[in-house]
N, C-alpha and C positions, 0 to 999 in steps of 0.2 A: 626465269621464274619457274623452274621445273621442279625444284625441291619441294618436299612435302613437310608441312608444319604439323606438330603434334602438340597437345597441352602440356606435355613434359618439358617442352623447350621454353615454356613461359618464363619471363623474367618478372618477379614481383614488384608491384609499383609501391609507392610510399602510400600507406593507408590514409593519412591525413589529407592527401590531395583530392581524393575522391569527393568530399563534401562540397568542394566549389565547382564541381562539374554538373551539367544537366543530366537527367536520366537518359537521354540518347545524345550520343556526340555525333555531330555533323561533320561529314568529310565531304569534300568537293574533289572530284577526279577530273581534270581537264586534259583531253587528248583527243586528236583528229583520227586516231586509229581505232576502229571499232572493235577489233580484236583485242587491243591492249585494255580497253574498257571493260570488256567481258572477262579477261582474266583477272584483272584487279578486282573486279567484283566478286569473282569466285574465291580468290585468294583471301579477302578480307571479310567473307561473309560470316565467318565463325570468329572473328577478332572480338575480344572483350578488353576492356580496360576497367579494373575494379568492378567488375560485375556489369559494366554499361556497353551496350552494344553500340555499333555504328549505324548512322543513317546515311547512305552512301548516295550522293548526288553526282550526276555526270553531265559534263558539258563538252562539246565538241569544237569549241572555238572560243577565242578571248571574248567575243561579244556575248556568249552565253554566260561565260563566268561571270561578266559585269552585272548581267541580268539576275544572277543567283545572289550575288553579294548584295544587291539591292533588296532582294526578297527575304533573304536569310542573314542578317547581320552578325548572328551568333554562330556562324561557321568556324569550327576549331582549327581544321587543318585544310590546306589547299595542296593537292598532289598535281603538280602542274607541268604539262610538256612544254618544252622550249620552242620547237617549230610546229606551228599549227597553220594558220592561213597565211602567215609569213614567217621566214626564218628566224625573226626576233620577236615573235608575237608574245611568247611567254615573258621574255625579259621586259618589254614594254607594259605588260600587264602588272608585273611585280612593282615596276616604278609608279604605275597607276595607283596601285592599292596602297603603298607606303606613303607616297607623297601627296598624291590628289585627295585620295580618301582619307589619309591619315590613320589608316588602320594598321597598328603595330601589334595588335593582340593575336591575330590569325596567324599561325605557323604556316610556312610555305615550304614545301619539299619539291625542289626543281627536279624533274626527270626528263632526260634526253636519250635519243638514240643516235644523235649526231654530234658527238662532243665538239667537233670542229667549229660549229656555229656558236658554241657556248663554252670556252676553255674554262675548266673548273676553277683554276686560281683567279683568273680574272673575274669571273662571275661572283665567287665568294667575296672578293675584295670590293666589287662596285655595287652589289646588290645586296639587300637586306633579306637573305634567305636563311632557312634553318638546317638545310641539308642539300646535298648535290647527289643524285643517283644516275648511274648509266644504266639504261635498259637491258644492256648486254650482260651486266654484271649483277643485276638485282635478283636475289633469290627471295623465296617466301619469307625465310628468317630475317633476312636484311630489311626487307620492306616492313615487316612487323616490328622490328626493333626501331627503325626510324620513325614509325608512327607512334610507338610507345613513348619515345623520347619527345616528340612533338606534342603529344597531348599532355605529358607531365609539365612540359614548358608552359602550354596554354593554361593549365590548371594553376601554376605558380603565378602567372600574370594575373588571373582572376583573384586569386587570394591576396595579391598585393594592392590590387584596386580596392578591394573590400577593405583591407586594413586602412588604406588611405582615407577612404570615405569615413570610416569610423574615427579616425583621428580628426578629420575635418568637422564631424558631427560634434566630437567632444569639445573641440576649440569654439564651435559656434555655441554650444551649450555654456561653456565658460563665459564666453563673452556676453551672452544673454544675462547669466546669473550676475556677472559684475555690473551691467547695465540696470538690471533690476534692484540690485544692492545700492547703487548710487542714486537712483530714483527714490528709493525708500528714504535714504538718508536726507536728500534734499526735501522730500515732502515732510519729515519729521522736523527738520530745521525750520522750515517755513511755518508748520503749524505751531511749533514751539514759540516762534516769533509772534504769530496772530494771537495766540493765547496770552502770552506774558505781557503784551502791550495793555490790554484791558484790564487784566489783574493788576499790573502796576498802578493804574488809574484807581481801581477800586481801593487797593491798599492805601493810597494817599488820601482818598476821601476819608477813609475809616480813621486814618491818623488824625486829619483835621476834626473830625466829629469827636474823636476821643478828647480832644482839648477844649471842648465846649460842654456845656451843661448837659446836653443831649448825650 
């Protein structure tokens, strides 16, 4: 992570994606190496996505990550170390997030300094992650690019969820309108029957009276 990033290296994001994001985007960095946390904080301190800055949270164990996830359900991206309190702590955490918590919205970037514990091909096939980074090969630009892609994906998910809610609301409104129309039809039919019955009686009496001297 020794390269220097400048604004001229920025890659423009899709303008329409920003409207679905919060004003401050939450990023959770999980690593048991304090120096890695500090370097990551420094590298991403000036990061912006469509004018939005990052709120960088730091966790030093899988247990801390779980606490953060309960406290902040709107974390957009998790930058996760594989080896923390155990060799597979990160992978177990991915499984917990995706299957037990059912959180498929958050983007997970897996980062490891010991590829032998988590071979890339196997991890990508077996776990629902969004990128795989080797600490020895991650430059500042590479990290920035991965994070940009992850946030864009997170924004797309938010947009899809909003559209799904809008479709659901429209369907419910349509159903309510149909039910209201049916209730109106039944009411009018009932009232028509209730009014027509006495009117028929009155009409009959009038016809009888018309046949008399009255």
